[in-house]
C-alpha positions, 0 to 999 in steps of 0.5 A, a space after each residue: 804226365 798224363 796216364 791214359 788207358 786205351 784199346 786200338 789196333 797197332 797200325 804201324 811199327 818203325 823202328 826206333 833206335 836199337 831197341 826200341 818201337 815207335 807204334 801208330 795206334 788207332 784208339 778208341 778214344 784218342 784216335 790215331 796216336 804215336 807212343 814209343 815202346 821202350 826195348 819192345 824190338 827184344 822178344 824177352 821184352 813185356 810188350 814185345 807181342 802187344 805191340 806188333 802190326 795188326 795187334 788189337 789190345 788195350 794199352 797204358 800209356 803216359 804222356 810225356 811232352 808231345 809224345 806217349 810212351 806205352 807203359 803196359 800193352 796186352 794183346 786180345 787178337 793178333 790176327 794171325 792168319 793174315 801172314 798166310 797170303 800175301 794179298 789178304 796181309 797187303 789189304 790189311 796193310 792198306 786199311 791201315 795206310 788208309 786209317 792213318 790218313 784219314 782219321 783224326 788225332 785226338 778224337 773218338 774213333 770207336 766206329 772206325 775200330 770196330 770197322 778195322 777190328 771187323 775187317 782185319 778179323 775177316 781177312 785173317 779168317 780168310 771168310 770173306 774175299 780180300 777185295 770184297 772187305 777191302 770195298 766195304 771198309 773204304 766205303 764205311 771209313 770214309 763215310 765216317 769221316 765225312 764223305 758219305 756219298 748219295 746213293 738213294 737215287 738218280 738225281 736227274 730222274 729218281 730212279 733208285 735201282 735199275 739193271 746198269 747204274 753208274 757210280 760217280 767218284 767225283 761226286 759220289 752220286 749215282 745216276 741210271 743207265 737212262 741218264 748216263 754220264 756226261 762225256 767228261 764225267 768218270 763212272 763206274 758202272 755198277 749192276 744190282 748186285 754191286 749197287 746192292 752192296 755199296 748201298 750196304 757198305 755205308 748204310 748198314 749197321 756196323 756190325 753187319 758191315 760184311 754180312 752179305 756175298 757178292 758174284 765176281 762180276 759184282 764183286 769186281 765192280 764193287 772194289 773198283 768204284 769203292 777204289 775210285 771214290 777213295 782215290 778222288 777222295 784223297 787225290 793221291 794214291 797209297 803205296 801199299 795200293 799200288 803194290 796191291 795192283 801189282 800182285 793182283 
């Protein structure tokens, strides 16, 4: 039996039996893991609050065969504001599902955890537009996962900045408006604001990931580019993303 102490966010909670929970947790030292919380569906259980979805806290785990058991959980942040708005809640659920898709198991994941904590905080506090949080989180998490796009310059002419740039989700490259894109290539048009946001989301200090603002037009371009990049990398959609599209 292996004892393990981790910090993490509960990404998903599934019922198990009459009173237990199966929790999917993004941890700082072991990536995404699954752990059973016995009796945690009961309000009287010591782990009821600490194993709810979106909770960030500390977990004492022990491993039995090929799964973990939650022995103790102590919550630090509940992100209660997420449940006040359906869009912000759905974006949070989507980011959790995306994390489960791309973050490896049993490997350190401190940077992913920093992104998710900040994203849930801003969504909960409603101090950043939900779609901006979504797009910046998508770009940074995919970059951490090894899919960082090349946003330095147009590969054909070397242009760094122009009134119109195009982001190519399939390749992760940008092209300037003058060079354009091929007839069979799909690209998302980006103005200067959206282009700056794209670069900031992958190159900025992770602690300043959400330290920017956009007008409505630039935000629309930014989130469309980021979402297209996710879909190109995953080669599939996610159920939470489909639901989000339906309510926007």
